[in-house]
N, C-alpha and C positions, 0 to 999 in steps of 0.2 A: 503494500500499500504506500510505502514511502515515495515511490516514483509518481504518485498521483498528485502533482503540484501544479498550480497555476503557471509557475515559471516554466515548467516543462511544456505545458500547453502552448505558451507564447513562443518558446523556442521552436517547437514543431511548426507552428504557423509560419514562422519566418523561412523555414526550409521548403514550404509548399508554394507552388505557383497557384494562381487564382482558381484554376480548374480543380486541382487537387484539394484545395482548401474547401471549396464548395462541396466536395464529396465527404470530407472528413468531419466538418463542423456539426452537421446533423447527427453524426454517429456519437459525438460527445454528449449531446443532449439526451440521446437514447440511453447512454451509459450512466449518466449521473444517478438515476433511480437505482440502478444496480449497484453502484458504488455505495450509495447510502444504505442499501439493504445489507451488503456485506459488513460494512462498518457497524451499523446499529443492531441488526437483527442476528447476524452470524457471529460477529466478534464481540457483540454486547459492549461496544465502545462508542457511545453516543458523544462523549466529549471529543473524541477524535474527529467524528463526523462534523461536529459543530465548529471546530477549528478549521477544518477543510472548507466547509461552506462559508465561514466568515472570510477566509482568504479570497474565495472566488467572488463573494458579494463585494468586498472592498475593491478588488481589482476590476470589477465590471460595473461599478456603480453608475457609469454613464451609458450603459447599454440597457435601457428599460425593456426592450423587446426580449433580450435574453432572460431577464428576471420573470417577465410574464410567462414565457414558455416554460421555464423551470418551475414556477409556481403551479402551473397546470399539471405538471408530472410529478412533483414532489410536494407532499402536504406541508412539511415544515420548512419550506424554502425561505420564508420571510425572516429577516433578521430578528434575533431575540432581544 
């Protein structure tokens, strides 16, 4: 799980051309609920999930569409 950082996400984005990124970014949104399920339900580590979520919330605060879509998929997406 340590590799699941927003910085890694940003670095990967820099490596992609526009077409590659258009294919990758929707997959991230589909995987966020899975990441949450693993951290919260399987590992029973909601604190870790909240730290991970807080990092993404902070770094994407100017992307309201990202937050709207995440909130549709993840019940506890809103900041605490």
